[in-house]
C-alpha positions in Angstrom: 64.7 -20.8 2.5 66.7 -20.7 5.7 69.4 -23.2 6.3 69.0 -25.5 9.3 71.1 -24.6 12.4 73.8 -27.1 13.1 74.8 -28.2 16.6 77.5 -26.3 18.3 80.7 -28.4 18.3 82.2 -29.4 21.7 85.8 -28.3 22.3 88.2 -30.6 24.1 91.9 -30.4 25.2 94.0 -27.5 24.0 91.2 -26.0 21.9 89.0 -25.8 24.9 91.7 -24.2 27.0 92.5 -21.7 24.3 88.9 -20.8 23.9 88.4 -20.2 27.7 91.6 -18.1 27.9 90.4 -15.9 25.0 87.0 -15.3 26.4 88.3 -14.5 29.9 90.3 -11.5 28.6 88.0 -8.4 28.6 88.9 -5.1 27.0 89.5 -2.3 29.4 86.8 0.2 30.2 88.6 2.8 28.1 88.7 0.5 25.1 85.0 -0.3 25.5 84.2 3.4 25.8 86.3 4.2 22.7 84.5 1.5 20.7 81.1 2.8 21.8 82.0 6.3 20.7 83.3 5.0 17.3 80.0 3.1 16.8 77.9 6.1 17.8 79.8 8.3 15.3 79.3 5.8 12.5 75.6 5.6 13.2 75.3 9.4 13.2 77.2 9.6 9.9 75.0 6.9 8.4 71.8 8.6 9.6 73.0 11.9 8.1 73.6 10.1 4.7 70.1 8.6 4.9 68.4 11.9 5.6 70.3 13.6 2.8 69.3 10.8 0.4 65.6 11.1 1.5 65.7 14.9 1.0 66.9 14.4 -2.6 64.2 11.9 -3.5 
């Protein structure tokens, strides 16, 4: 059975300031592109493994 979802805690003071500072910094376009390529390669590798496994079964 699923657990109930708790309310999101409210942040105040330095915790709130730190959170806002952290989310305002975005990775560069190059970093995002590199991450997308890494994910795509991982998915391709996974799909290759799945197809090989299916072929053996």
